[in-house]
C-alpha positions in Angstrom: 146.2 108.2 183.3 142.5 109.3 183.0 141.8 106.2 180.8 143.1 103.8 183.4 140.9 105.5 186.2 137.9 105.2 183.9 138.6 101.4 183.6 139.9 100.5 187.2 137.4 102.4 189.4 134.1 101.0 187.9 135.7 97.7 187.8 136.7 97.9 191.3 133.0 98.3 192.3 131.7 95.6 189.9 134.4 93.3 191.6 133.3 94.1 194.9 129.7 93.6 194.2 130.4 90.3 192.1 132.5 88.8 195.0 129.6 89.6 197.6 126.9 88.0 195.2 129.2 84.9 194.4 130.1 84.4 198.3 126.4 84.8 199.4 125.7 81.5 197.6 129.0 79.6 197.8 131.3 78.9 200.9 134.7 79.3 200.4 135.7 76.1 202.2 133.3 74.0 200.2 135.1 74.9 196.9 137.1 72.4 195.1 139.9 72.8 192.9 140.7 70.0 190.2 138.7 67.6 192.4 140.4 68.4 195.6 139.2 70.6 198.5 140.9 73.8 198.5 143.7 74.1 201.3 143.5 78.1 201.2 142.0 80.0 204.2 138.8 81.8 203.7 140.7 85.2 203.6 142.8 83.9 200.9 139.8 82.6 198.8 138.0 85.8 199.3 140.9 87.7 198.3 141.4 85.6 195.2 137.9 85.9 194.2 137.9 89.5 194.6 140.9 90.0 192.2 139.5 87.4 189.7 136.1 89.5 189.5 138.0 93.0 189.5 140.3 91.4 186.7 137.4 90.3 184.6 135.6 93.3 184.9 138.6 95.6 184.1 139.0 93.5 181.0 135.6 94.0 180.1 135.8 97.7 180.7 139.1 98.0 178.7 137.5 96.2 175.8 134.5 98.8 175.8 137.2 101.5 175.6 139.0 99.9 172.9 136.0 99.6 171.1 135.0 103.2 171.5 137.7 104.5 169.5 137.0 106.6 166.5 138.0 105.5 162.9 140.6 108.6 163.0 142.2 107.1 165.9 142.4 103.8 164.4 143.9 104.8 161.0 146.6 106.9 162.6 
């Protein structure tokens, strides 16, 4: 449980900051998906963007925790 908290809490903050930075530059209504304008509402695009940023940050944090294992942990 502690490892999950160590991964998810910092990635939550990074996901929020990443979303703010991304959507200060791009308007959700002007985003295109496969060449077509998005038919989703602004709130839906903001939500999807946050969860994508959070997921990428969590994957990065989890990979860092994976790489920090000692040789004894790996060879058990």
